[in-house]
Each structure stands twice: as structure tokens, then as C-alpha cells.
C-alpha positions in Angstrom: 83.9 130.1 81.7 81.2 127.6 80.7 78.8 126.4 83.4 79.2 122.9 84.5 76.6 120.4 83.4 74.2 118.8 85.9 76.0 115.5 85.6 79.3 117.1 86.5 77.7 118.9 89.5 76.1 115.7 90.7 79.4 113.8 90.3 81.2 116.5 92.2 78.7 116.5 95.1 79.0 112.6 95.3 82.8 112.7 95.3 82.7 115.3 98.1 80.4 113.3 100.3 82.7 110.2 99.7 85.6 112.3 100.6 84.0 113.6 103.8 83.0 110.1 104.7 86.5 108.8 104.3 87.9 111.8 106.4 85.5 110.9 109.2 86.3 107.2 109.0 90.0 107.8 109.1 89.7 110.0 112.2 87.8 107.3 114.1 90.7 105.1 115.0 92.5 108.1 116.4 89.5 108.8 118.6 89.1 105.0 119.6 92.9 104.4 120.3 94.3 107.8 121.0 96.9 107.2 118.3 97.2 109.3 115.2 96.9 107.9 111.6 100.7 108.0 111.1 101.2 106.1 114.3 98.7 103.5 113.3 100.5 103.2 110.1 103.8 102.7 111.7 102.3 100.0 114.0 100.9 98.3 111.0 104.4 98.3 109.3 106.1 97.1 112.4 103.5 94.4 112.9 104.3 93.1 109.4 108.0 93.3 109.8 108.7 93.0 113.6 112.5 93.4 113.2 112.3 96.6 111.1 114.6 99.5 111.9 113.8 103.1 111.9 115.4 103.7 108.5 113.5 100.9 106.8 110.3 102.0 108.6 110.8 105.5 107.2 111.3 104.0 103.7 108.2 101.9 104.1 106.2 104.9 105.3 107.7 107.2 102.7 108.8 109.7 105.5 112.1 111.0 106.7 114.0 108.8 109.3 113.5 111.6 111.9 109.8 111.6 111.4 109.7 107.7 111.7 111.7 108.1 114.9 109.4 110.6 116.3 106.3 108.5 115.6 107.9 105.4 117.3 109.0 107.1 120.5 105.4 107.6 121.9 104.6 103.9 120.8 107.7 102.8 122.8 106.6 104.9 125.8 103.1 103.4 125.7 104.5 99.9 125.5 103.1 99.2 122.1 106.6 98.8 120.5 109.6 97.1 122.0 113.3 98.2 121.2 
């Protein structure tokens, strides 16, 4: 197997640093709000489409309807979403 060039190694290291920074950045809202990324995504979709149903929310989030329902239940319990 050929050795990677110095340019390839430099590019890989840069991409790894960017990836790590993005992961840290996406964790921050969870820490600040107590909500996970998926719940924040659900809130964003619901904010854009306030009358959206669970089935359409699932389609918008590209998840199963049961997953969307499970994401919304705690949001309802916290008073962040009204039924």
C-alpha cells in the first residue's frame, strides 16, 4: 500500500479538526438547553410549521413516526410544544 503524501496527511488532519470542532459545536446546544440535537431539530421544524402533525414531522425529519412521537413527548411535557 503506498504511503500518503504530505498534502494528503495535512488535508486529513485539517478535516479531522473541522469534524471535531463541528461535533463540539453541535453538542453545545444540548448542554445549554438540556435538549438533544434531534429535539432541537423537531422544535425547529415545528416552529416553521406550527400545525404540523407527527407524521409530517417524521417525514420532514426523515425519521419513523414513532421516533418523531417519542421526540415530541418530552417537549410537550416541558411546555415547549402545545398539542
